[in-house]
N, C-alpha and C positions, 0 to 999 in steps of 0.2 A: 324716422329713416326716409330719405328722399326717394323719388321714383327711380332714379338711375341706380341707386344702391340696391333698391329692392329687386330690380329686374336683372341685376348683374349675376351671372352664374357663380356659384360658390367654388372657390379655387381649392381643389384637393391637393394641389402640387406639394405644398410644404408638409402636409400630413403623410402623403405617400413616401416622400423622401425620408421623413423621420422613421416611418415604419420599416422601410427597406434598410436604412442605416442600423436600426435597432436589431433587425433579423440578422444582418451581416455580423454585428458585434457579438450576438449570441452564438452564432456558428463558430466564430473565432475563439470564443470561450468554451466551446464544446457543449453548450446547453441545448441547442436546437435539436440535436440528434437524440436527446434523452427523453423518453416517454416511459411511463410505468410498465413494468413487466406484470402480466396478468397472474392472479393467483391460481393455484390448483386445488379447488375446494372439494376434494374427495378424500376419504380416509384410506389408510394403508390397507385395511381389510377389503375395501371396495376395489382398490387397485389390484390386489391379489386375486380376487374372484374374477375380475375382468380379464386379466392376463392368463389365468388358468383356462378360461373359456377360449381365449384367442389363440392359445398355444397350438391348437389343432390345425390352424391354417395360417399361422404367423409367417411361415416361410414364403407364402404367396404374396403377402402384403409387402414384406421387406424387399422381395425381389423386384417389385415395381417401383417402390418409393425410396428405399434407403440403402440397399446393399452396395450399390456402386460407390457411394460416398463413404460408407463404413470401410470398405476395402481400400479406398484411397487413403483414409486416415491411418489404417493399419499399416499400409505400405510406407507411409511417411514416418511412422514410429520406428521402423527398422528393427524389429525384434531379432535378437541374435541367439545362436545356440548357447545353451548353458544358463540362460537368464531365467529368473523367476518373474512371471508377468501375470498381473491380475486384470480380468475384465469385469467391470461393474455393469450389471444389466445385460447379461449375455444372451437373453432371449432364446431363440431356437438354436443357437450354438454355432453358426457358420463361421464367425470370426474366431471364436474360441478354438474351434477345430484347427484353423490356420495357425493360431498361436501355438497350439500343442505340436503341430508339425515343425514350426520354426525353432522352438526351444530345444528340440532333439532329446535324446535320452538323458543328457546331463542337466537339462533344465526342467521347469515345471510351469504348467499353465493352471491358473486358479480362476474360478468364476463365482460371482455372487449374484443372485437374482431373487426378487421377492416372490416369484411364482413357482410353485411346485410343479405345475404343468410344464412350464418352460424347462425346468430342471430335468424332467423325465424325457422330454423331446431331445434335449442336448445329450443326455446320457446315452440314449440309443444311437445318436449320430456318432458319438465318440466310440462306441462299441463297434459299429460297422466299419469305422476307419482304423480300428485296432489301436486306439490312442488313449484308452482309459488309464493306463499306467502313467501317463504324462500329465493328467489333468485331475484336479480336485474341485468338486462343486459344492457350493453351500447355498442354502435357501435362507435369505435374511435381508436386512435393511442396511443400505450403505451409509446411513447416518451414524452407524456404530459398527465399524468393520471388525470382524472377529480375528484379526491378525496382529502380530506383534509389530513394534516399531522397526523401521529400517528393513523391512522384509523383501520388498520388490524392487527390481531394476526398472520396471515400467508398469504403468497402469493405463488401461484403455477404456474409453466410454464412447459408444456411438448411439446417438439419439436416446440418451438416458438422462443426462444432466437436466434437460428441460422438463423432465417428468416430475422432478422434485418441486415442492412449493418453494417460493422465493426465499423464505428464511432458512430453509434446509440446504439450499445450494452452497452457502458458505460452510455449513457443517460438513457436508460431503467432501468439499475441497480441503477442508482442514484435516479430515480423516485420511484422505489420500496423501496429504503431505506427511502425516505421521507414519504411514506404512511404507512410503517410498524411501529408498536410500537417498542420502545426500547426492544431488546431481542426477537422480533418477528422472525419467521422462514420463510425462502425462500427455496422452493424445485424446482430444475431444472432437467429435463430429456432432453438430447440433443445428437445429433451427436457430436462426439469428434474427435479432431485432434491430440489426444495424440499419436496415432499409426501412425505417419507421414510417416513411411517407407513402409506402406502396399501397395502392388500392387493394391489391390481392391479399397483402398481409393484413390489412384492416378487416377484410372480409373473413379471413381465416380466424382472426381473433374474435370476431363476432360469433362465429360457429363454436369456438372454444367456450365462450361465455354462455352460449345457449345450451350446449350439451357437454359440460366439463368432465363428466364421468366417462365419456366415451371418446371425445377428442381431448385427451388429457395433456398431450404435449403442446407446448406453446413456445413462441420465439423468446429467446433470452439474449442478454449481452454476454457473449461467451468470452471473448478476449478480455473484456474489462473485469469480468468476474474472476478470472484467473489472476489478473494483475492485482486486484484487490485482496486476493488470498495470499499474495506474496510469491507467486511463481514468476520465473523469468520466461518471457515469451520468445521462442526460437523461430517460429513461423506462424503465419496466419493466412488462410486462403479462403476466399469467398466462393461459394458455389450456389447453384440454383436447383431447387427441388420442384420441378414442374412450375417454375416461376416464383416459388417462395424462396426467400433468402436463407442461406445456410453458411456455416463456418466450419473450417477444419483448423484447429489450433494445436500446435505442438509446443509444450512448455517444459521447463526443467524445475525440479525442486531446489529452491535456492537456500534452504535452511542449512545451517552448519551444526555439527555435533561436537 
């Protein structure tokens, strides 16, 4: 190599142009936004014990972080009088109480949660509101719902779907399809992985990986999960939970009978 060639700066221009072009093409194909959803490496029994313990002050936690968006999702579901509506993961029962109020005397609110502690808190809340005759509570796992086919007009989940390990998300959504009436509505409020490049999101995921038994919820691809399960998306709304991305998705059961 001669001296001029040896001293000439290396030209990165073609390389950068190629990389930018490659990144642009990946975005156009929808590949750049996809990064793996983290697992939830704790057992159902561990989850039950944790939420039983947490049930004593869960209201205070949700009031700060989740309740606003859960109520937004419930409002968009537009529960009507006379409907049968199921909430999966009802927690301390704030939304389930609203559902019981909305369905009236001719409807019914149903709730399933893995935690007996949460069930007791919700039961007391319904008793104080004199709504126990409009609600039916069940302690169990949503991967196997204890309800018949075509039972519900609507199903509601707020900050629950992202608590299931990744393979279980499809199972839960399939079970929801089974118990929903044809054309029935599903509302999901969840942490979202849509903004995969966010520094705050990556930090949150690091915390989840470090302490998965206690920070068990993690961002997922909400809208895409519902599409993959065969739902028709009616609306999708992006929200922010203290800077972390979230989604509110309303979908319809597209199956025919």
